N, C-alpha and C positions, 0 to 999 in steps of 0.2 A: 504494500500500500504506500503510495507516494506521499511525501510531506512537502508542503509549500510554506516558505517563511517570507513574511513581509518585514523587512528591517528598515526602520525609519531613522536615518542619521540626520541630526540637526545641530547646527552651529552658527556662529556669527560670521559676518564678512565673507560670505560665499565659501566658507570652509568645507561644507558638506560636498559641494561641487569639486573643490580642490582635492578632497579625499578620494572621491570617485575617479577623478582624472588620474591621480597617482596610482590607484589600484589598477587601472587599465595600463598606464604607461610603464609601470614597473614589472608588468607581467603576472602579478599575483592573481588578478581576475582570470586570466587565461589558464593558469595552473589549476585554479579551482574548477573551471569549466571542463578541464581534462581529467579530473579525478573520477575514479570508478564510482558510478552511482549518481553523479551530478547530471540532472536533466535540463537545467536552465539556470543562468546566472546573469541577470540584466538590471541595469540601473535606470531609474526614471526620475523626472523632476515633477513633483506635484504642482499644479497650476496655482494653488492657493497658499503655497509656502515656498518662497524663493530661498529660504535658508535650510530647506530639507531636501534630502535625496532619498528616494525609495529604492531599495534593492529587493527584487523578487528572486528568490533562490529556491529551486525545486530539486528534491532528492528522490531517488528510487525507493528508499525505505529508511527506517530509523537506523539500521546498522551502518549504512553508507554515510549518513549524517554524523553518527557517532565517530566514525573513522576520520571524517573531515575535522571534527572538533579536536581530535588527538594530534592532528598534523602540525608541523612546524609553522605552517602558514598562519595559524591562529595568533602566534606571537607577533608576527609581522603586521597583521591586521590590527591588533591591539595597540601596537606602537604608533601606527598611522592614526588611529582614532584619538590617541593621546596628543599626538603632534598637532592635530587640527581641533582639539578640544571639543569633541563631539559627544552629544548624548545619543543614546540608542534606545528605541522602543521596538519590541518584536511582537509580531502576531504570528501564530502557528496554525496551519490548516492541515488536517490529515484526512486522507481519503477514507471513507467509512465502509465501502462495500467491496473494495478490491477491484472495481471496474472503473478505470480512469476515463473511459469513454463517456460516462454519463455525468461527470463532474460533480459527484456527491462528496462533499467535504464537510468536516465538522471543525469549528474553530476551537482551539485549545486555549 
């Protein structure tokens, strides 16, 4: 059952955008996209909050997400969040019936 995370990164002075740009330019984002079990990793800009970047991150299952959280990249991501002084809010959605074709998810 797939898991989708919405991570909202918020900071001052366009720092959330700078964070996302550095995640992309440093190659960290591509490393995550290439991890076993990652189905999607995309950044978006909410229209109602210029100081926030939304990351939608989708994983095949909980074990692939757990492996990602154990990776060395998590330290790099944390350092970048600190560098840009960002707060983070996370919403988690998990597929409830095992059939991703019908988009049935529950918010955790």
